[in-house]
C-alpha positions as CSV (number, residue, x, y, z in Angstrom):
1,M,132.0,-30.7,102.0
2,T,135.5,-29.9,103.5
3,R,138.6,-30.2,101.6
4,R,139.5,-33.4,103.3
5,Q,136.2,-34.9,102.3
6,A,136.8,-33.7,98.7
7,L,140.2,-35.2,98.6
8,A,138.8,-38.4,100.0
9,T,136.5,-38.5,97.0
10,M,139.1,-37.4,94.6
11,A,141.6,-40.1,95.8
12,A,139.8,-42.7,93.7
13,C,140.5,-40.5,90.6
14,A,144.2,-40.7,91.3
15,A,144.1,-44.3,90.2
16,I,142.6,-43.4,86.8
17,P,145.2,-43.3,84.0
18,A,146.0,-40.2,82.2
19,I,144.9,-40.1,78.6
20,G,147.0,-42.6,76.8
21,H,149.0,-43.7,79.7
22,A,148.9,-46.5,82.1
23,A,148.5,-45.7,85.9
24,A,151.5,-46.0,88.1
25,R,151.7,-45.9,91.8
26,E,154.6,-43.7,91.8
27,T,153.1,-41.1,89.6
28,P,153.1,-37.7,91.3
29,V,149.8,-36.5,92.6
30,R,148.8,-32.9,91.6
31,I,145.7,-31.2,92.8
32,V,143.9,-27.9,92.5
33,T,141.4,-27.1,95.2
34,V,138.8,-24.2,95.3
35,L,137.9,-23.1,98.7
36,P,134.8,-20.7,99.0
37,V,135.3,-19.0,102.4
38,K,132.6,-17.0,104.0
39,P,133.9,-13.3,103.7
40,P,133.5,-12.5,107.3
41,E,135.5,-15.7,108.3
42,L,138.4,-15.1,106.1
43,T,140.4,-13.3,108.8
44,E,140.2,-16.4,111.1
45,F,140.7,-18.9,108.3
46,L,143.9,-17.4,106.6
47,P,146.3,-17.9,109.5
48,V,145.2,-21.6,109.8
49,M,145.5,-22.0,106.0
50,K,149.1,-20.3,106.1
51,E,150.2,-22.7,108.7
52,N,148.8,-25.7,106.9
53,A,150.7,-24.5,103.9
54,R,153.9,-24.0,105.9
55,V,153.7,-27.6,107.3
56,A,152.8,-29.1,104.0
57,R,155.9,-27.7,102.3
58,A,158.0,-29.3,104.8
59,H,156.4,-32.7,104.9
60,P,158.1,-35.5,103.3
61,G,156.9,-36.2,99.7
62,N,155.7,-32.7,99.1
63,Q,156.8,-31.0,95.8
64,A,154.8,-27.7,95.9
65,F,151.9,-26.2,97.9
66,S,150.9,-22.8,96.9
67,V,147.7,-20.7,98.1
68,F,146.2,-18.1,95.9
69,M,143.2,-15.5,96.5
70,D,140.9,-14.6,93.5
71,T,141.5,-11.1,92.6
72,E,137.7,-10.5,91.9
73,S,136.5,-12.6,94.8
74,P,139.1,-12.4,97.7
75,A,137.1,-14.9,99.8
76,T,137.7,-17.7,97.2
77,L,141.1,-19.3,97.6
78,Y,142.8,-21.7,95.2
79,L,145.3,-24.3,96.3
80,F,147.8,-25.9,94.1
81,E,149.7,-28.8,95.5
82,S,151.8,-31.6,94.1
83,W,152.9,-34.8,95.9
84,D,155.4,-37.6,95.2
85,S,152.6,-40.2,95.8
86,L,149.0,-40.5,97.0
87,P,150.5,-42.2,100.2
88,D,152.5,-39.1,100.9
89,L,149.3,-36.9,100.7
90,A,147.4,-39.4,102.8
91,D,150.1,-39.1,105.5
92,F,150.0,-35.4,105.3
93,M,146.1,-35.4,105.8
94,K,146.7,-37.0,109.2
95,T,148.8,-34.0,110.5
96,D,147.6,-31.9,113.3
97,T,147.5,-28.7,111.2
98,Q,145.4,-30.4,108.5
99,Q,142.9,-31.7,111.1
100,A,142.7,-28.3,112.4
101,L,142.0,-26.9,109.0
102,A,139.3,-29.4,108.2
103,T,137.7,-28.7,111.4
104,L,137.6,-25.0,110.7
105,E,136.3,-25.5,107.1
106,Q,133.1,-27.0,108.5
107,S,132.0,-23.5,109.8
108,T,134.0,-21.2,107.5
109,L,133.2,-22.5,103.9
110,S,130.2,-21.0,102.1
111,G,129.9,-24.0,99.9
112,E,131.5,-27.3,99.0
113,A,135.2,-27.4,98.5
114,L,136.2,-28.6,95.0
115,S,139.4,-30.7,94.7
116,L,140.4,-31.8,91.1
117,H,143.1,-34.4,90.3
118,L,145.4,-33.2,87.5
119,S,147.6,-35.1,85.1
120,D,150.0,-34.4,82.3
121,V,148.3,-33.9,78.8
122,P,149.9,-36.3,76.2
123,D,151.5,-34.4,73.0
124,T,152.1,-31.2,75.1
125,P,155.1,-30.4,77.1
126,A,154.7,-31.9,80.6
127,Y,154.6,-30.0,84.0
128,N,158.1,-29.0,84.7
129,G,157.6,-29.5,88.5
130,S,159.2,-26.2,89.5
131,P,157.9,-25.0,93.0
132,L,156.2,-21.6,92.9
133,E,157.9,-19.2,95.3
134,T,155.3,-16.9,97.0
135,T,155.7,-13.1,96.2
136,E,153.6,-10.0,96.4
137,D,154.0,-9.2,92.8
138,A,153.6,-12.5,90.9
139,Q,150.4,-12.8,88.6
140,T,148.8,-16.2,88.4
141,L,146.1,-17.3,85.9
142,V,143.9,-20.3,86.2
143,V,141.5,-21.3,83.2
144,R,139.2,-24.2,83.3
145,F,138.0,-25.5,79.9
146,Q,135.3,-28.1,78.9
147,V,136.0,-29.3,75.4
148,R,133.7,-30.7,72.8
149,P,134.6,-34.5,72.7
150,Q,135.4,-34.3,68.9
151,E,137.5,-31.2,69.4
152,R,139.7,-32.7,72.0
153,A,142.6,-33.6,69.7
154,A,142.5,-30.2,68.1
155,F,142.4,-28.5,71.5
156,I,145.4,-30.4,72.6
157,A,147.2,-29.6,69.4
158,A,146.6,-25.9,69.8
159,F,148.7,-25.9,73.0
160,H,151.5,-28.1,71.5
161,D,153.5,-25.2,70.2
162,V,152.2,-22.3,72.5
163,I,153.4,-23.8,75.8
164,P,157.2,-23.7,74.8
165,I,156.9,-20.1,73.5
166,V,155.3,-18.9,76.6
167,R,157.8,-20.8,78.8
168,A,160.7,-19.4,76.8
169,D,160.1,-15.8,78.3
170,R,162.4,-15.6,81.5
171,H,159.7,-13.8,83.4
172,T,157.2,-16.8,83.0
173,E,157.5,-18.9,86.0
174,A,155.0,-21.7,85.0
175,Y,152.7,-22.4,82.0
176,D,151.1,-25.8,82.2
177,L,148.1,-27.5,80.7
178,F,146.4,-30.3,82.8
179,H,143.9,-33.0,82.3
180,V,141.3,-33.3,85.0
181,G,140.9,-36.9,86.4
182,G,137.8,-38.6,85.7
183,R,136.5,-35.9,83.4
184,P,137.8,-36.7,79.9
185,D,136.8,-33.4,78.4
186,N,137.9,-31.1,81.1
187,F,141.4,-29.3,81.3
188,I,143.0,-26.7,83.4
189,L,145.6,-24.2,82.3
190,L,147.9,-22.8,85.2
191,G,150.1,-19.9,84.3
192,R,152.3,-17.7,86.5
193,W,154.5,-14.6,85.8
194,H,157.0,-12.6,87.6
195,D,154.9,-9.5,87.8
196,A,152.1,-7.4,86.1
197,A,154.2,-6.3,83.3
198,A,155.2,-9.8,82.3
199,Y,151.6,-11.0,82.5
200,E,150.5,-8.1,80.2
201,K,153.3,-8.9,77.8
202,Y,151.9,-12.5,77.8
203,Q,148.5,-11.5,76.8
204,R,149.9,-9.4,73.8
205,Q,151.8,-12.3,72.4
206,P,150.6,-13.2,68.7
207,S,150.4,-16.9,69.7
208,I,148.0,-16.2,72.5
209,R,145.9,-13.8,70.5
210,K,145.5,-16.6,67.9
211,L,144.8,-19.1,70.6
212,R,141.9,-17.0,71.9
213,Q,140.5,-16.7,68.5
214,I,140.3,-20.5,67.8
215,L,139.6,-22.0,71.1
216,P,135.9,-20.9,71.6
217,A,134.8,-23.0,68.8
218,M,136.2,-26.1,70.5
219,L,134.5,-25.7,73.8
220,K,131.2,-26.8,75.2
221,R,130.8,-23.5,77.2
222,A,132.8,-20.5,77.7
223,S,136.0,-21.0,79.6
224,E,136.3,-19.9,83.3
225,R,139.1,-17.5,83.7
226,H,140.5,-16.5,87.2
227,E,143.4,-14.1,88.0
228,L,145.0,-14.8,91.2
229,H,147.4,-13.3,93.5
230,D,149.6,-15.1,96.3
231,V,148.5,-15.5,99.8
232,T,151.9,-14.9,101.5
233,V,153.0,-17.3,104.0
């Protein structure tokens, strides 16, 4: 499955209300996509992906479009994108650069692309919408959680006070908890820091150490943690 096909499937989820909120057409569309590229094809794939990102950022309705590479698995790429609306995203998907990328994905991906629609989590600070500037030093973290249904309220409450504390550090560029559309018990944490030193400081914070102690009991399975670095455009 290409990213284009994954987004077509995901588009239906964009109409699903966030937990506790009514759906609205003007609600921004935020997506995280995982692209497993065949390692030998990465050299050919990256320039096309970079051009796609450049065009996306200039396209009407785009709020953010970032490309990351998994530190432990460099051929696995993560995309984070935010659009004013689903029609804006649909219009971008018709561009020549996106068409070229979709064609290339058919031969360069080692597995199916995974695109997840993200929404804000009630009772936690909302996504602040700041675009992420591409740098060589920034450290990005993506964590996927699958929560026990009976623990969902406790899980959300655990992040209520932690998010403002982490964001308060001037070297924290983003720290957001999202709900995954169509998957009531799935959440994604996106964090980003100015450099490795700021990321290490985050990990030593008492509130984060406490969070790591209490979260495992709330989860159906161990969280998936991925440290990423920027693919420079």
